[in-house]
C-alpha positions in Angstrom: 14.8 -0.1 -10.9 12.2 -1.5 -13.2 8.7 -2.4 -11.7 9.0 -5.7 -13.6 11.8 -6.6 -11.2 10.6 -4.9 -8.0 7.2 -6.7 -7.8 8.6 -10.2 -8.2 11.5 -9.4 -5.8 9.1 -8.1 -3.1 6.8 -11.1 -3.6 9.7 -13.5 -3.4 10.9 -11.9 -0.2 7.5 -12.0 1.4 6.8 -15.6 0.3 10.2 -17.2 1.0 11.8 -15.3 3.9 12.3 -17.5 6.9 9.3 -17.6 9.2 8.2 -19.7 12.1 5.7 -22.1 10.5 3.8 -22.4 13.7 3.3 -18.6 14.0 1.8 -18.1 10.6 -0.9 -19.8 8.5 -1.0 -20.0 4.7 -3.7 -17.6 3.4 -5.1 -17.7 -0.1 -7.1 -14.6 -0.8 -9.2 -13.4 -3.8 -8.9 -9.6 -3.9 -12.4 -9.0 -5.2 -13.8 -11.3 -2.5 -12.2 -9.4 0.3 -14.2 -6.7 2.2 -13.7 -3.3 0.7 -13.6 -0.7 3.4 -14.5 2.9 2.4 -11.7 4.8 4.2 -12.5 8.2 2.8 -14.6 9.8 0.1 -13.5 8.0 -3.1 -11.0 5.5 -1.6 -11.6 1.9 -0.7 -9.1 -0.5 0.9 -8.8 -4.2 1.1 -5.9 -5.4 3.3 -4.4 -8.3 5.0 -1.4 -8.9 7.3 0.9 -11.7 8.0 3.4 -12.0 10.8 5.9 -9.6 9.2 4.1 -7.5 6.6 0.8 -6.0 5.4 -0.6 -5.3 2.0 -3.2 -2.8 1.1 -5.1 -2.8 -2.2 -6.5 0.7 -2.8 -9.0 1.7 -5.4 -9.3 5.5 -5.9 -11.7 7.8 -7.7 -10.1 10.7 -9.7 -9.2 13.5 -7.3 -9.3 11.3 -4.1 -6.4 11.9 -1.7 -4.5 10.0 0.9 -3.5 12.9 3.3 0.0 13.6 4.4 1.1 11.0 7.0 4.1 9.0 8.0 4.6 5.6 9.7 7.5 3.5 10.9 6.9 1.0 8.1 8.8 0.9 4.8 6.2 1.2 2.0 6.4 -0.2 -1.5 3.7 1.3 -3.7 2.9 -0.3 -7.0 0.5 1.6 -9.3 -1.4 -1.2 -11.2 -3.9 1.0 -13.0 -4.2 4.8 -13.5 -1.8 7.3 -11.9 -1.2 9.3 -8.8 0.6 12.5 -7.8 2.8 11.7 -4.9 4.4 14.1 -2.4 7.2 12.2 -0.6 9.3 14.3 1.7 10.4 17.3 -0.4 9.8 15.4 -3.7 6.7 15.6 -5.9 6.3 13.0 -8.7 3.7 11.4 -10.9 3.6 7.6 -10.7 1.9 5.8 -13.5 0.6 2.2 -14.0 3.5 -0.1 -14.1 5.6 2.1 -11.9 6.6 1.8 -8.2 8.1 3.9 -5.5 9.7 2.8 -2.2 9.1 5.1 0.7 11.5 4.8 3.7 10.2 4.6 7.3 8.9 7.8 8.9 9.0 10.0 5.7 5.9 12.1 5.3 4.0 11.4 2.1 0.6 11.8 0.4 -1.1 10.5 -2.8 -3.8 12.0 -5.1 -5.4 9.9 -7.8 -5.2 11.5 -11.2 -7.5 9.0 -12.9 -10.8 7.3 -12.2 -10.3 3.8 -10.9 -6.6 4.1 -10.0 -5.4 0.9 -8.3 -2.5 1.2 -5.8 -1.1 -2.0 -4.3 1.1 -1.3 -1.3 3.3 -3.6 0.8 4.5 -2.6 4.3 7.2 -4.0 6.4 6.9 -4.5 9.3 3.2 -5.1 9.3 0.8 -2.1 9.9 -0.1 -2.5 13.5 -2.1 0.7 13.3 -4.3 -0.8 10.6 -4.7 -4.0 12.6 -5.7 -2.4 15.9 -7.7 0.5 14.3 -5.5 3.4 15.4 -4.6 4.8 12.0 -6.2 8.2 12.0 -4.7 10.1 9.1 -7.9 9.8 7.0 -9.8 11.5 9.8 -7.8 14.7 9.9 
């Protein structure tokens, strides 16, 4: 599928799926105004979670890597700028700006930035409880 279809479809699902209005507040965020956490050498992360999903906005220096890890969340990765080399299960691929990949739950994967300033916008469902409670440790390995 084309990234021009996937991004709007995911955003539509996140914005218009049925939710308990009392359980969730509307959030308006400016990406550049959010705290950028240095999660490893050469990678910063800005993230936010709702009641059912999480997004992560990664900015990566050339050569920076997200180590092999897996999680119970489906992951939708959109490369907005630059490119990455991704190892997903037994598959290795190059994902360029304007392209996306959907990673099923519990599949081991890693990313390495191939260009300076690569931007990777990820959506996760369900939300990343390990990010919320601070137990994600794959960058510390």
